[in-house]
N, C-alpha and C positions, 0 to 999 in steps of 0.2 A: 511916524516912526513905527517900527515893528518890535513887539515884545515877544520873547520866546518863552514857552512853557514846556516843562518836562515832567512826565509822570514817573513814579518809582519803578514801574515795569518797563521803562525805556521809551514809551510813546512820547512824541513831541508835537507841538502845535505852535505855529507862528500867527500872532494876532496883530492886525493893523490898528494903530491908534492915531486917528486924524488929529489935526490941530484943534485945540479947544475942546477936546473930548474928555469925558469922565468915565472911568472904568471902575465898576464896583465888583469885587470878588467875594464870593461866599461859598460855603460848602467845600466840595472837592477842590475847586480852583484856588481857594484861599488856603486850605490846610494840607492838601495832599500833593498838589502840583507845585513845583518850584517855578519861579518866574524871574526874569531879568531882561535887561536891554543889552545885547551883546555889542561891544565896541566895534564899529566898522563904518566905512564911508558910504556904503550903498545898502539899500534894503530891496529885497525882492517883493513886489506888491502886485495886486490884481490890476491889470491894465485897464479893464472896463470901469473900475471905480477910481483909479489913479489916486489911491490913498485918501479918498474923501468919505469913506464909510468904515465903521468898526466891523471887523469880521475876521474869520480865520483865512489865512492865505492858502488857496488850494494848489494842487500840483498840476493844474491844467496848463500845459506848455504853451497853448495858444492864447492864454489870457494872463500872462505875467510879463512884468517889465522891471527894469531897475530904476530906483528913485534915489537921487543923491540926498544925503542927510544935510540938514542945516542946524543952526543953533536951536536948542530946545530948553525949556524950563519945565520941570515936573515936580509935583508935590505928592507925597504919600501920607495917608492918614490911617492910623491903626487904632482900634479900640483895645484898651488894656484891661485884661481880666484880673480881678482882685480876689477871686476865689478859686479853689481847685477845679480843674477841668475834667469832665467825663465825656468828652466827645467820642465819636466813633472812629477816630483815627489814632489809636494808641501807639502805633508803630512810628509815628512822626510827631507825637505830642510830647513836648518837654515836660509837662506836668505828670503824664502817665508813664513816661519812661522810667522814672524812679520807682514807681509801683511795680513795674515789670521786673526790675532787677531784684526786688524783694521776693518775687514769686519763685525765683530760681531755687530749685530744691537742694537740700543738703544730703550728704551721704547718710543713710540710715544706720542707727546704732541700737535699734530695738526691733522686736518682731512687729510691733504696731507701726512703727515708722516705715519699715520695709513693705508691709502690706499696703500702706497708704500710698507710698511712692509708686508701687507697681500698679495700683488701681488708677492713679491719675495719669501716669506717664507710660503705661503699657495698655491696660485693659480698655480704658475709655477711648484712647486714641484709635485703637484698631477696630473698635465698633464703628467709629466714624469713617474710617478710610477703607473699610472692608472691600467695597466694590472696586475701588481703584486699585487697591493692593492685589486683589485677585486677578485683575486684568493684566498684571505684570508678572504673574507667576503661572507658567504654563509648561515649561520643558523640564522633565525630571532630570536629576543629576545621575550620570552613568553608574557611579559606584554604589549608590543607593539602590538603583534598579537592579544591579548585579546581585546585591544582598538579597533582595526580595525574590528574584527569579531562581536563586539557588536553594530556596527553602523547599522542603518536601511537599508534595501535593497534599492538599487538605489541611495544611498548617493553619492554626488560629493565630492571627497577628493583630496587635493593637498599635495604631499610629497615634501616639500621644502628642498632640499638637499638630493635627492634620491640616490646619489652615483651610484652603479651598479644595482639598482632596486630591492634590496632584499625584500622590502615590497610592491612592486607594484602588485604582483600577489597573495597576501595573501588571499584576499576575492574577488571572482569573481562576487559577487553580488553588488560590488561597481563600480562606474566609477571613477577610480583613475588615476591621471596624475602626473608625476614627473618632477622636474626641478633641474638643478645642474649647478654649476659654471664651471665644467670641461667638455669640449667637448668630451674628450676621454671616460669618464665614461658615458656620455649620449649616445655615440655610442654603448657602451656595452649594455645599456638598449635596444637600437634599435635592436641589435642582438638577444635579448630575446623576441622580439615582444611586448615590453612595450611602452607606450606613454610617451615620455619625451622630454624636450627641454632645451636649454642652457639659463641661466639667473643668475643674482646675487640675493641673498636672500634679499638684501636691496630694490630691485625694481622688483617685480614679475609681469609680464604682464598678469595678470588675473583680470577680472572685480571685482570690490569691491562688497562684500556681496554675491558672487556667490557660495561659498563652504559651504558644511555642516560640513566639518571637515578638519583639517590640521594636519600634523605631521612634526616636526623638530627634527630629531634625531642626536645628536652630531654635531651640526652645529654652534650654537651661540657662543660656546667657541673659535671659530677661529676669531672672531672680536676683534680688539685690543684696543678699548676704550669702556667705559660704555655707551657713547652716541650711538655708532654704534650697540652695543648689544641691547640696548633698542629700537632702530629704527627697528631692525629685528623682535623683538616681536610685535611692532606696525604694521609692514607689515603683519604679520600672522593674526592679529586681523582684519585688513582691508579686507582680503579675505573672512572672515567668515560672514555668514548671522546671524541675531539676533538669539540666542539660539544655534548657532554652537559651536563646541568644537575644541580645539587644544591641542595636546600632545607634550611637549617639554622635551628633554633630554639634559643635559650638563654634562661634566666631573667634578667630585667632587674633591675638595682639600683634603677631608677626605677619604683616601683610606682604613682607618681602622675605622670602625664605630660600636659602641656598642660592643667593644672587638672582632669584627669579621673583618678579613682582606678581602678585595675585591679580586676577581679573578685576577685582574691585579697584585696585590702583590703576590698572591699565584703562579702565573705563573712563578715567579722567580725561583722556584724549579723544573719547568717542564723540559722535555727533550729538548735538543738543537734543535732537528728537528722540534719542535713546535714553535720555536721563531717567525717566520713570521706569522704563523696563528693567534697568539695572539698579534702581534705587534700593537702598538697604532697608531692612527692618521687618519686624513682625511683632505680635503680641506674645505675652507669656502664655504658653499653651498654643501658640500659633505656629504655622509653618513660615519660615523666613528664608529668603534668598539674599545673602549678603553680597552676592557676586553675580556675574552673568551666568546664565545656565551653562553648565559644563559641556564641552564638546567631547566626542568619543575618545580623543587622545588622553583626556583626564583619567580614564579608566586604567591607563598604563602607569599611573603614578606608583612608585615603589612603596611598599609597606615597610615600616621600621618601628622597632620598639623604642620607647622614650626612656630616658633616665628617670628614676624615682624622685630625684631631687629637683627643686624648683629654684629659679633665680630669685634671690632674696628681694631684689627691687620690685619684682613682679608680685611677690606674695604679700608685700606690705599693704596693710589696710589703710585707707585714707584717714586722716586725722578727724577727730570729732568736730562736727560743725562745718567741715569743709564743703564748699559748693561743688556741684557736679558741673564740669565744663561741657560746653556745646561743641561737638565734633564738626569739623569741616569735611563734608563728603568728598570721597575720592582722594583722601590724604592718609598718611600713616597715623596710627594712634599714638598719643602721648600720655594717655591715662587709661587704666583698665575700666574704671567706672565713669560713664559719660552719657550724654544725651545726643542722639543721632537724629537729624532732621528728616522729615518726610514732606515733600512738596506735593500737595494735593492738586490734581488737575482734573478739569472737566466736571460737569454737573453743577447743580445748585445746592446750597446749604439747606438741609432739612431743618424743620422746626426743632429746636432744642439741641441741634448738632453743634459741637464745639469746634472752633477753628483756632488753633494755637498760633500766636504771633510771638516772635522772639523766644521767650521761655515760658509761655503760658500752657498749662494743661488744658485738654479739651474741656469745654463747658465753662471755663472761667470767665469772669466779667471782662478780663483784659484780652479775651480771645476773639474780639470782633473786628480786628483791624484789616488792613489791606492784604497782607501776605498770608496766604493759607498754608502755613507751615506748622506741622505737628512735631513734637519732640518725644522720642521714645528712649526709655532707659535701656542701657546695655552694660553688661560686664564682659569684657573681652578676655579670653583665656590665654595665659602665657604657656609656653612649651612645658609639658609635663604636668600642668596643673589639673587638667581633667583626669588624666590617668592616675595621678596621686589620690584624687578624691575617690575614684572607683576602687583603688586598692585598699582604701581605708575600710571598706565594707568586707566583712568576712564571709558573706553569702554569695559572692561572685568572684570570678577571676577574669583578668583581662586577656582575651585571646590574641588581640593585636591592636595596635594603635598606629595612626598615620596622619599625615598632613595632606589635605585635599583642597587646593585652590583657596587659601585664606581661611580654612577651617581646621580645627583639631578634631580628630575622630577616634572613637574606640569601639571595639566589638567586645561585649561582655558575655560570659557564660554563667548561668545560674548553677551553683554547686548543690 
């Protein structure tokens, strides 16, 4: 008879079990692969062996035949574990699944909790996935390019959260320097001969009032409290000279706006091979693309000023102790504060590199399972929220604000 095995990644294997045979399963075959005997009248077997040898059925069309099933009797013996399990398959281990649920982080309600959440679910994650992340971030977004190219020749510009340096070489007439929380991404900038250094977006070691312009692209939504998000905007303003401008992009709660779906939602129907190219996410202080790189037609999006007021349901802070939900990629958001998965592809795990499974931060004991999935913290902004935060600062004014393919955007001027 033939027993069918299936791996969690979709691979299958059919194994021939001859009469009076004994099959011992251990390791992956026992704990990771599911197995069973599918009800049917005939099995496809190797013609050369005619069911007399244990082995995997191959797809050689010249050496397969049908074998009619007869009455069978089988016995299954399992060893029962009496103590907690610490196997290397936590994603399918009943004992460790409970531990993983306990790892799921709560919404922070103090400065210390916020910093810890960002360290585990933003900073560490992007150090680990920097190379893969960089390989999916290559095409600049048109409206950001337009902002940089309209700056006067010789302008001093800071890209706070430069990631892999996608915008550092856009305009050679500017003196532009990047900074990022991820050392690995800063190293990638160096390999491209860009000027970049490591720092936190909350404290940028650049002299006050020394920049003609700043950009912060998909960075601020990785800070986990309103106070820390506002502090980041205030830090951008500190860098600017009077009259200097800053461009800020954050991920929008509204991924369907004016009856138009963002490219993030449209990507749900894209080819499987494109999954990582349009995967969302970045680190605090990193450059992030939450959507497909914009086409030239995006530059024609109309600007509009937003109302100062916010939707009360959007502005409500999560209850104390509430757990952060895990978002399903390519779907609408149902919570402002959430964890977004990143599916790591390619390469081998380096020593000490964390691999998140289910809800595990990088580097955790539970992060050694099958699925190389990392989870990153995001706060997605509701309409008017970013502009309201900017208007709360008396040192800047909002020149304009607009919606650009799933992001809320503002241009600030230093007073």
